[in-house]
N, C-alpha and C positions, 0 to 999 in steps of 0.2 A: 117395600116401596121406596124407602129412602135411597138405598144403593142403586136401585134399578132406574128410578125416575128423577128424584130430587137432586141427588148428588151430581149426576152427569150434567144437569142443567147448570147448577151452581158453579161447577168446575170449569165452565166455559169462560167465566169472568174473573177479573182481578180478585185475588183472595182477600185483600183488605176491604175492598168495596163490598164483596160478598158478606164479609163479617158484619159490617154495619147494616147491610140490607137484611141479614138474618135477624139482627137485633130488632130492627123496625118491624119485621114480620111477626116475630114472636110476641112483641109487645102488643101489636094490633090484634092478633088472634086471641091473646089472653084476655082482652076486654070483651070478647064475645061470650055471652052466657054459656056456662057449662064446658067451655073449652079446657079450663084448668082441670076440671073434674075428669074429663075424657083423657087428658094427658096422664093424670094420676092412675086411672084405671088401666091404661095401656102399658105404662112403664114402671110404675111403683110396685115393689114386692113388699107386702106387709107381713112380717113374721117376727115374733118376739125373739126368735133365735138369731136374728140378724143384728139385734141391738148389741152395741159394743161400747164398753167404757174404757176410754184411753185418756191419760193424763188428767183424770178427774172430770172429764166430760162424757156425757152419754150420747152416743151417735145412734140414730134409728137404723142405720145400716152403714157398713164400712166403705162405701164407694162415694168419693167426693169429686167435685169439679176443681181442677187445679187453677192456680193463679194465672192470669194472662188472658183469660177468656172474658171475664167481666171485670176489667181493670178498675172501673170507676163506680162499681156497685150500682149500676143502672138496671140490672136485670136479674138480681139474685133470687127474688121471689118467683119470677116466671120460670127461671132455670131449675129451681128446686122441684117444680112439677114434673120434671122428667125422671124422677126417681132417685135423685142424689140424696145421700145422707147428710151432706154438708157442702157448702160453697166457700171457696177461698177467693177473695177479691184482691185487687192490686196487680202488680206492684204499685203502691202509692208513694209519692214523694211530698215533702212539705209544700213546695211551690208547683204550680202547674207547669208542664213542659210539653213541647210538641213531639219530642222524640227525634229519631234520626230522619234524614231526608227520605222521601218516597222515591222509588219503589223499594220496599223493605220487608216484604212478606212473599215467600215463594213456595209453590207446591212441587214436590218431587213425587209425581203420581206413581211411577213404577216402584218406588221405594216405600210407598205409604208413609211419606215423611213431609216435613215442612222445615224450611229455613226461615228464621226471622231475625231481624236486627231492629226491632221496634224502638228500643232505647228508652224504656220506662215512659212512654207517652201516656199522660194522664192529666186530669183536671185539677190535681192537688188534693191532699188529704181532707181539707176542710170542706170542699165541695162534696166529697164522698160521704162525709159524716152526716150532712144534711139528709142524704138519702137513707142512710142506715138508721136514722132516728125513726123511720117508718117501719122498721123490721119488727115482726111480731113473733115468729116461731121458726125462722131459718137459722140453723147453726152456721155461724160465719167465722172464717179465718181471715185475719188481716195481714196481708203480705206487704212489708215496708222496705223502702230503699232510700237512697240518697239522690239528690239532684245532680245532674251532670256537671254543673258548674261548681259544686262543692268539692274542695280538695279532700283527699283521703284523711288528712290529719284533723279535719273538722267534721268528718262524716258522722261521728257519734251524735252530734247535735241534731242532724237531720233525722236520725233514727229515733231520738228521744222526742222530737216534735211530733212525729207520726204516732209514736207509742202513746203519748199523752192525749193526743186528739182522738184516737180511736178507742181508748181504753174502755169506755163505757158502752161501746157499740159493737165490739167483736168478742168472740168467745176464746180465741187463741191468736197468737201472733206468729208470724214467720219473718225471720231476718234474712233478707235476700242479699247475699254478697257474692253470688255465683253466676249472675247473668253475664254473658260475654259481650253484651251490647252497650255497656256503659264503660267508657275508657278507665282503665286501672281499677275497676271495681273488684275484680277477682284477687287483687293484691290484699284485700281485707281478709281473705281466707288464710293468710299466713298466721302462724300461731300467736305471736304477740299482739298484733292489732285486733285479731278476732277475739282473743281472750279479754282484752281491754273493753272492746265494744259490748260483748255479751255480759261482762261483769257490771258495767254501768247500767245496762238495761235491766238486769236482774236486781240491782240495787234500787233503781227507780220502782221496779215491780214490788219489791218488799216494803216500800213506803206506803203502798195501798192497803186498804182494809182487807181486801181479798185479792190474792194474786191471780194473774192470768197465765196460762201456759205460754212459754216462749220456745219456739222451735227454730232450728237453723236449716236453711236450704242450701245444699252443697252441690258442687259440680260433679259430673261423672268422670271428669278428666283428672281427678286427683290420684296420685300414686298411693300405694299401700302405706308408705311412710306418712303421707299427709293424712290418710284416713285414720291412722293410729293417733296422730295429733288431734284429729277431730274428736275421737273417743276421750282423750285426756281432757280436752277443752270442755266437752259436755259434762264430764264428771266434776271438773274443777269449778265451773261456773254454775252448776246445778240447774241449767235450763232443762226444759221438759222433754226434748227429743230432737229428732232430725228428720228432714224431708230429703229423700234420695230418689231421684236426682233432678237437677235442672237440665237444660239443653247442653249439647256437646259441641265443641269446636272441631272434633274429629270428622273426617270424611272417609273413613276406612269402610271397605266392604259394600260400597254403594253400587247398585246396578246403573249402567249408563242410561240416562234419560233421553227421550226423543229430542229434548232441548238441552244438550250437554252443558252449555255454558251456565245453566242454573245451578249446577253442582259446584261451581266455583264461587258462587255468591258468598259474601262474608256474613256471618251471623251464627246463631245457635241452631243446631239441628235437633229436631224432635221427631218422634214417631217410631215406626217399627225398627229402624236400624239401632235404636237405643235400648231395645228390649233386654238383650243379654247383659249389656254392661250395667244397666241400672240394677238388675237383679243381682249381679255379682257384688256390687257395692253394698246392697242391702244385706246380703249374706255375710260379707266380710265384717261389716259393722256389728251385726247381730252376734256372730260367733266370737269375734275378738273382744267384744264388750261384755260377753256372758249375758246378753239380753238385759243390760242394765238400764236401758232407756228405750222408749217406743220409737218406731220408725214409720213414717208414711211413705209408701212406695209409689213412685210415679216415673214414667218413662217407657214408652213403647207398649202400652197396654192396648191391644187391638182385639183380643179375644178373652173369653172367660178364663181360658187356660193360662194366659199371660198373667192375669190377676191372681189366680190361685198360686202360681209359681212364686210370685212376690210375697204372698202371705206365708207360704211354706218356707220361704227364705228368711223370714223374720219380720216382715212388715205387719203392723197392727191394723193399718188402714191403707187404702189405695186411692189414687186420684187419676182422672182422665183429662186429656186435653186433645192431642192430635188424634187419638183413637176415637174420640167423640165426634170429631169432624169427619173422619173417613168412614166410620162404621155406623154413625147415627145413634140416636138415644136408646135404641133397643139393646145396645151393649151394656148399659147400666143394669137393665133387667136380667140379661143373660149372666152377668157376673154374680148378682145377688142370688139367682137361682142355683148357680154352680156352688156358691158358698153354702147354701142350705143343703144341697146334695152331699157335699163333703162332710156335713155335720150329722147326716142320717146314718 
């Protein structure tokens, strides 16, 4: 029903407006008695064989919702009813910011893709914390970044502010230095600044009574040399793992859209065109590191087969974003059923 009726209607309208409309609709229907139970019965797959322990955390299933969908932790409980094993909120910054000027979100329908240049639009980490205080049983990842106005040589302070604010309210952290939509942010992926940043976060982490897993989210556009640096950095700083990958600035191998100028829009590309590259990055990191750290696979997962490929390439968990928008919530169930089938 989603792909035949709901999606065609939604896709008639501006994608950012549809996003906020969808939030309102999900929140409204979730207040109706038994709606959450119905969602669970339709989309959740309950089976002990799906339970996965990664970096010390127990996931009820290995399929999560990637950061960017619920930036401000406004809908994590309701979204968890669609069968996800975990929800990643953010990217959050210390101060609220509007993000980049609109229009900043574009659909490439023929390519099953999205271009976004949102620019870390969020209400600030402290506003999100107030909502997270109400969380009871949803496993939450906290994706953190820096404010646009913060220079790179002061970026570590922004990450530490977010880390401290979220520490008691999330289960793991994700350091986002790979979004293409904040000026100069990707420069923090260079070996020295990235090592310094992660070392300071891990030092702060070690000061806590119980540490939380810290992961690094990387771009798919890194060269093999850069990926080898990432492996060295992870092993040196002792962070928990890597999320591969963020959106890409590449526009290779795209089919021409009915509206060709949308292909020239600036921003990060996500969706089906990223499937192959993100899997290549996962496999490279897994093989070259001798599986020395866990990887969360994300990028272009539109079918259960896409997810299985990432798991076979070396991912311990997977996340959805654009695939969830194009394929609907049934995709979560299909992936979990495929994982069970692969175990039988």
